[in-house]
N, C-alpha and C positions, 0 to 999 in steps of 0.2 A: 144623820148625826150632826148636830149644830157645831158652829165654829167655836162655841164657848165650852164644848166638852173638853175636859182635861186631856183625854187621850188624843183627840185631834190636834189640840194645841201642841202637845209634846211631839207628835209626828211632824207637824209643820216646822217647829223649831229645830228638830234634828235634821230635816232635809234641807231647810233653807237657812240654817244658822250661818254657814260660811258666806252666803251671799249677803245676808243682813249685816254681817260684820264689816263688809266693805262699805266705806263712806260714800262711794259713788252711787251705790244702789239704794242706800238708805234715804238719799235725798229725792229719789224719783219713784219709789215704790211704797205703797202703804197697803194694808191688808183689811179687807172687809169680807166676812164669811169665808175666810181662808183662800180668797182669790186675789192675785196681785193686780193692781190697777195703776196705770200711769197717771201722774198729776199733770193736768193740762197746763197749769201756769209755768211749770218747768219747761215744757215744750215751747211755750211762747217766749220765754226768756232766751232759750237756746236759739230760736229763730231770729229774734232781734239781735242777738250777739253776732250771729253769722252774717246778717244783713249789714250791720255796722262795720264788720270786718271787710266785707266786699266793697262797701263805700270807701273805706280807708284805702284799700288796695287800688281802687279806681282813681283816687285822688293822687296816688303816687306815680301813675303811668305818665310817661313823658312822650309827647308826640315826636316821631322821627320822620324826617323827610329823606327818602332814598335818593341818592345822587348816582352812585354806581352800585355794582353788585356787592362791594365790600365797604362802601362809605355811605354813611347816613348822618345827617346833621340834625341836632336838636332844634326844635322850632324856636326856642327862646334865644338861639344864637344869631338869628336874623333880626336886625333892628331897622325899622322903616320910619322915614320922616317924609312929610308931604309938603309941597311948595307949589307956587304958581309956575305954570309951564311957559316956556318961551317958544314952543313949537306949535303944532296944530291944536286948535281948540275952539275955533269959531268965536261966537259971542261970549262963551263962558271962560275964555282964556284969562280974563282979568278978574273973574269972580270965583272960580273953583280951583282948588289946589289939586291939580291932576298929576303933576310931576312927582315921581317917587325917587327917593334917595335910599338905597339899600346899603347897610353897613354890616360887614362880617369880620369878626376878629380872628383872622386866620392864624396868627402867631400863638394865641392862647387856646385855640380850639382843641379839645381832647379827642375829637373824632377824626383827626387827620394824622396819618402816619408822617413821621419826620421827613422821609424823602419827598412825599407829595407836598408837604408844607413848603419845603425849600423850592421845589419847582414852581409851586403856585405863586410864591412871592416874586420869583423872577418873571413869570408870565404877566403878573398884574401890572408891572411897570409903574406908570404915573398914578394908577388907581390905588396904589398902596401907600398908606401914610407912614410916618416915622414910627408909629406905635404898632405897626403890623396889621392895621385894619384896612380891608378892601372896601372901597366906596364906589358904588355903581349908581349912576343917575340915569333914569329912564323917563323920557318925555316925548317919545315919538308918536304916541297914540293920544286920542282925545279923551279917553276915560281913564280913571285912576286904576281900575281893576286890570285893564290890559297893560298898563305901565308896570303894575306890580308883577304880573306874570312875566313881562319882558325882562325886568331887572333880575328876577330869580333865575330865569332860563339862562341869561348871560353869565351869572355867577356860577351856575351848575355846569355850564359848558366849559368855563375856565377850570373848574375843579376836575372835570372829566379829562381835559387835555393834560392837566398836571398829573393825573393818576396813571396815564399811559407810561409804560416802561421806556426809559431813554434808549435811543438807538445805540447799538454796540459800537465801541470805538474801532476806528479803522486800523487794521493791522498792517504795518508797513511791510512791503514785499520788494524783493529785488527784481529789476526788469529782466524779462526773458530774452533769450538769444534772438528770437524772431522780432521782438519789439526793437531791439538795438539795430538789427539789419534794416527794418523799415524806417527807422529814424535817419540812419545814414543815407539810405536811398532817397528819402525825401529831401534831405539837405543837398544832395548832389543834383537832383532835378531842379531845385530852386536856384542853385548856383548857375546851372546852364541857362535857365530862363533869364536871369539877370545879365549874364554875359551876352546873350543874343540881343538884349535891349540896348546895348552900347552902340556908340558911333562906329560905323565900319571903318576899317583901316584904308588909308589912301594908297594910290598906286605909287 
């Protein structure tokens, strides 16, 4: 029985009427001889749409640099400038900018907890500017790449030290009875030693 038979058409319309009423299926299904067939162009459009979405998501990913188990810095928070080194460099010392100056805005970083930020500014000392930027200069090595690694490692070591919990405050305690006795005994022995050093009494 052909697809153009009125009985077959009525059966198809009755069985698939709810599906065809949905706009989502009308756009991807068409009928030829009573059999549903997907439209290839719709599949291509869907593939392109998913690919563009994946590309957009990849563009939004921000590279993170792990420092501790709980602290990671954004890659764009580290700013590097290069200059001529005054240290080792051989014949290239006056030609190639191998020294690295690394700048990190610790005061405005969103990845540092407030206690860590406060301890980091104290540890930075003279390397901290008035604006809260930590400046580290590395020029110990002859190549730029090794100086870059050296500067980053020194900054990360500073942050790791600041991330350590502060030592507990000393609890004042009263001296024990034994410590008092030892102190008095020590004073008595010291007094006897000084008295024996004096000039002996004459006859």
